[in-house]
C-alpha positions as CSV (number, residue, x, y, z in Angstrom):
1,M,101.5,128.5,130.2
2,A,100.5,128.7,126.5
3,H,98.0,125.7,125.2
4,K,99.9,122.9,123.1
5,S,98.9,121.4,120.1
6,G,100.3,118.9,117.3
7,F,100.1,116.0,114.6
8,V,102.8,113.3,115.5
9,N,102.9,110.9,112.8
10,I,104.4,107.0,113.0
11,V,105.7,105.2,110.3
12,G,107.8,102.3,109.2
13,S,107.5,99.1,107.6
14,P,105.0,96.3,107.9
15,N,104.9,94.2,111.1
16,V,107.3,96.5,113.4
17,G,104.7,97.5,116.0
18,K,103.4,100.6,114.8
19,S,99.8,100.0,115.7
20,T,101.0,98.8,119.1
21,L,102.7,102.0,119.8
22,M,99.6,103.5,118.4
23,N,97.4,102.1,121.2
24,Q,99.6,102.3,123.9
25,L,100.3,106.2,123.3
26,V,96.4,106.5,122.9
27,G,95.3,104.4,126.1
28,E,92.6,102.9,123.5
29,K,92.5,100.0,121.3
30,L,92.2,101.8,117.5
31,S,94.3,100.0,115.0
32,I,94.5,96.6,114.1
33,V,97.6,94.4,116.1
34,T,98.0,91.3,114.7
35,S,101.3,88.8,113.8
36,K,100.6,89.6,110.0
37,A,102.3,92.1,108.1
38,Q,100.0,95.2,106.4
39,T,97.2,95.2,108.3
40,T,96.8,98.7,108.9
41,R,95.0,99.9,105.6
42,H,94.2,103.6,106.6
43,R,95.3,106.4,108.3
44,I,94.0,106.7,111.4
45,L,93.8,109.2,114.2
46,G,94.0,108.9,118.3
47,I,93.5,112.1,119.7
48,V,94.5,112.3,123.6
49,N,93.9,115.6,125.2
50,D,94.6,117.0,128.6
51,E,93.9,120.6,129.7
52,D,97.5,122.6,128.2
53,H,97.9,119.7,125.3
54,Q,96.3,118.4,122.1
55,I,98.7,115.6,120.5
56,V,97.2,114.0,117.5
57,F,98.7,111.0,116.7
58,S,98.7,109.2,113.4
59,D,99.1,105.7,112.4
60,T,100.0,105.0,109.1
61,P,100.0,101.5,106.6
62,G,103.5,99.7,106.8
63,V,105.6,101.3,103.8
64,V,105.6,98.6,101.2
65,N,106.5,98.8,97.3
66,A,103.1,98.5,95.5
67,A,101.7,95.0,94.2
68,Y,97.9,96.4,93.9
69,K,96.2,99.7,93.1
70,L,95.5,99.5,97.2
71,H,99.0,99.5,97.7
72,E,99.5,102.5,96.0
73,N,96.5,104.3,97.9
74,M,97.9,103.1,101.3
75,M,101.8,104.8,100.2
76,E,99.4,108.0,99.9
77,Y,98.7,108.2,103.6
78,V,102.3,107.8,104.2
79,S,103.4,110.6,102.0
80,V,100.8,112.9,104.1
81,S,102.0,111.7,107.3
82,L,105.8,113.2,106.0
83,Q,104.1,116.3,105.2
84,D,101.7,117.4,107.8
85,A,103.6,115.7,111.0
86,D,105.2,118.1,113.7
87,V,106.8,115.2,115.0
88,L,107.6,111.8,113.3
89,L,108.3,108.8,115.2
90,F,109.8,106.1,113.1
91,V,109.7,102.8,113.9
92,T,111.7,99.8,113.4
93,D,112.6,96.7,115.3
94,T,115.6,95.0,116.2
95,V,115.0,92.4,113.7
96,E,114.9,95.1,110.4
97,Q,118.6,95.3,109.1
98,K,117.3,98.7,106.9
99,M,114.3,99.8,105.5
100,N,113.7,98.6,101.8
101,H,111.7,101.7,100.8
102,E,114.6,103.8,100.3
103,A,112.3,106.6,99.0
104,T,110.7,107.0,102.1
105,L,113.6,106.9,104.1
106,E,115.6,109.7,101.9
107,R,112.1,111.8,102.6
108,I,112.7,111.3,106.4
109,K,116.2,112.5,106.1
110,K,115.7,115.4,104.8
111,L,112.5,116.3,107.3
112,S,112.9,119.5,109.1
113,V,110.5,118.6,112.2
114,P,111.6,116.7,114.7
115,V,112.2,113.0,114.1
116,F,112.3,110.1,116.7
117,C,113.9,106.8,115.4
118,L,112.2,104.1,117.4
119,I,113.4,100.8,117.8
120,N,110.7,98.7,119.1
121,K,110.5,95.0,120.4
122,V,113.8,95.3,122.3
123,D,112.1,92.7,124.7
124,K,112.6,89.7,122.1
125,S,116.3,91.0,121.4
126,H,119.7,91.0,123.3
127,Q,121.7,93.8,124.9
128,E,124.2,93.6,121.7
129,K,122.4,94.0,119.4
130,V,120.3,96.6,120.4
131,A,123.1,98.8,120.6
132,E,124.2,97.6,117.2
133,R,120.7,98.6,116.0
134,I,121.3,102.1,117.8
135,E,124.5,103.2,116.6
136,Y,123.4,101.9,113.1
137,W,120.1,104.1,113.3
138,K,122.4,107.2,114.5
139,Q,124.3,106.8,111.8
140,E,122.0,106.3,109.1
141,I,119.8,109.5,110.1
142,P,121.7,111.4,112.2
143,T,119.7,114.0,112.5
144,A,117.2,111.6,114.8
145,E,116.6,110.8,118.5
146,V,116.9,107.1,118.7
147,Y,115.5,105.3,121.6
148,P,114.9,101.7,122.4
149,I,111.7,101.1,123.6
150,S,109.2,98.1,124.0
151,A,105.8,99.1,122.7
152,L,104.2,96.4,124.3
153,H,105.7,96.6,127.9
154,N,105.0,100.1,127.8
155,F,109.4,100.4,128.2
156,N,111.0,103.6,127.7
157,I,107.4,105.4,126.5
158,D,107.7,107.9,129.1
159,I,110.6,109.1,127.6
160,V,109.2,109.2,124.2
161,W,106.0,111.0,125.9
162,E,108.3,113.8,127.3
163,R,110.0,114.6,124.3
164,I,106.6,114.7,122.2
165,L,105.0,117.0,124.5
166,A,108.8,119.9,124.9
167,L,108.5,119.7,121.1
168,I,105.0,119.9,119.8
169,P,104.2,123.7,118.4
170,E,102.1,126.3,120.7
171,S,98.6,126.7,119.3
172,P,95.0,126.1,119.8
173,P,93.5,122.8,120.1
174,Y,92.7,121.0,116.4
175,Y,89.0,118.7,117.8
176,D,87.2,119.3,120.4
177,K,89.0,118.0,123.3
178,D,86.5,114.9,124.4
179,E,87.2,113.4,120.9
180,L,89.0,110.1,120.8
181,S,89.6,109.8,116.7
182,D,88.3,111.5,113.6
183,R,86.9,108.2,112.4
184,P,83.2,107.4,113.0
185,M,82.0,104.5,114.8
186,R,81.4,102.3,112.1
187,F,85.1,102.3,110.9
188,F,86.2,100.9,114.1
189,V,83.5,98.4,113.8
190,S,84.7,97.4,110.4
191,E,88.5,97.0,111.8
192,I,87.3,95.1,114.7
193,I,85.7,92.4,112.1
194,R,88.5,92.9,110.0
195,E,91.3,92.1,112.5
196,K,89.1,88.3,113.1
197,I,90.1,87.7,109.7
198,F,93.3,88.3,110.0
199,N,93.5,86.0,113.7
200,F,91.5,83.2,112.0
201,C,92.4,82.9,108.3
202,Q,95.8,82.1,106.1
203,K,97.5,83.0,103.2
204,E,95.9,85.8,101.3
205,I,92.3,85.8,102.3
206,P,92.4,88.7,105.0
207,Y,94.6,90.4,102.4
208,S,91.9,90.1,100.0
209,S,88.8,91.2,102.6
210,Q,87.5,94.4,103.1
211,I,84.5,95.2,106.1
212,E,81.3,97.2,104.6
213,I,78.9,98.1,107.6
214,E,75.7,98.0,105.8
215,M,73.6,98.7,108.9
216,Y,74.7,100.7,112.0
217,E,71.4,101.4,114.7
218,D,72.0,102.2,117.8
219,T,69.0,102.5,120.1
220,V,68.4,102.7,123.9
221,H,69.6,99.5,124.9
222,L,71.0,97.8,122.2
223,I,73.4,98.6,118.7
224,R,72.3,96.8,115.6
225,I,75.3,96.5,113.0
226,R,74.9,94.5,110.3
227,A,78.2,93.6,107.9
228,I,79.0,92.6,104.8
229,I,82.6,90.8,104.5
230,I,84.0,91.8,101.1
231,V,86.3,89.3,99.1
232,E,87.9,88.6,95.5
233,R,87.0,85.2,94.8
234,D,84.1,83.1,95.2
235,S,86.5,80.2,97.1
236,Q,87.6,82.8,99.6
237,K,83.5,83.3,100.0
238,G,83.7,79.7,101.4
239,I,86.7,79.6,103.5
240,I,85.4,82.4,105.2
241,I,81.7,80.8,105.6
242,G,83.5,77.5,106.4
243,K,81.7,74.1,106.7
244,G,78.7,74.4,108.1
245,G,79.2,78.5,108.3
246,E,81.5,77.4,111.2
247,M,84.1,80.1,110.2
248,L,81.9,83.0,109.8
249,K,80.0,81.9,113.5
250,K,83.4,82.4,114.9
251,I,84.5,85.8,113.1
252,G,81.0,87.0,114.0
253,R,80.9,85.6,117.6
254,Q,84.5,87.3,118.7
255,S,83.8,90.5,116.7
256,R,80.5,91.1,118.6
257,I,82.5,90.9,122.4
258,D,85.4,93.1,121.4
259,I,83.0,95.4,119.5
260,Q,81.1,95.6,123.2
261,K,83.8,96.2,125.1
262,F,84.8,98.9,122.7
263,L,81.1,100.6,122.6
264,D,80.3,99.3,126.2
265,K,77.0,98.6,125.3
266,K,75.3,95.5,124.1
267,V,75.5,94.7,120.6
268,F,73.6,92.7,117.8
269,L,75.4,91.2,115.0
270,E,74.8,90.0,111.8
271,T,77.8,89.0,109.2
272,F,77.2,88.5,105.3
273,V,79.9,87.6,102.6
274,K,79.6,89.2,99.3
275,V,82.2,88.8,96.5
276,D,83.2,91.9,94.5
277,K,86.1,90.5,92.1
278,D,89.8,92.5,92.3
279,W,88.5,94.9,94.3
280,R,92.0,95.5,95.4
281,S,93.5,96.6,91.9
282,S,90.4,98.5,90.8
283,E,90.5,102.3,91.7
284,A,86.9,103.2,91.1
285,K,86.0,99.9,94.4
286,L,88.7,101.3,96.0
287,K,87.1,105.1,96.4
288,K,83.5,103.2,97.2
289,Y,85.1,101.4,100.3
290,G,87.1,104.6,101.8
291,Y,90.5,104.2,100.0
């Protein structure tokens, strides 16, 4: 059997379950999963290998109409994902009536590569609604294969897997067979900390926050990490720190627990907070932070 490799890219609106699907397919928690929209900011690759296949999954930010320079940069990741996919997974859910970003939907309709329309969260709906959504998307994207799924509960994911394996092209592997992602460990550490801010903080705070790993030192028995939480205003800094420093301690404590699980090693984590005014609107600052 010839070796097969391919890029399987995941796109869709915010909060439809793209990151949950990515983590389910890869078998590792690589992408932030929260109940809040727009948690994914980067294009995150997860690599699955066996003897005869290498599948490079790509989770992308939710498709949005840009309100900040940051959003424009996020949409660039989506645009590239539409260009280099061997298979495209377009994720929606049973609540989304239509895709609000018409330009992206039109591009999906014109793709020559296989497109799967995955209607997620069917476990939270009823049979009539799911059937109505299936019929809608079959009409909307006639070239797509439409499947109802539950990424959270692994429903119909095996069928999606079988179709992906059938459709990716013959090719040697693009990455070393022992690689899990193209991202460094510092990136995943920063994403874990950012996830805790999404979980514990409200309103604009999570969206105004960025994590910079100032130090990552891997010794024999311990990994030492110093992380800077960057916000846009002094008032946000006060909220992140909390009364008596309690919020920052909570973020740091829960981050350390999850980082240790991810790295499978004891971790010493220091967290600090810094203000970088309006960083989301500055092209230079976005480049500094890796966008």
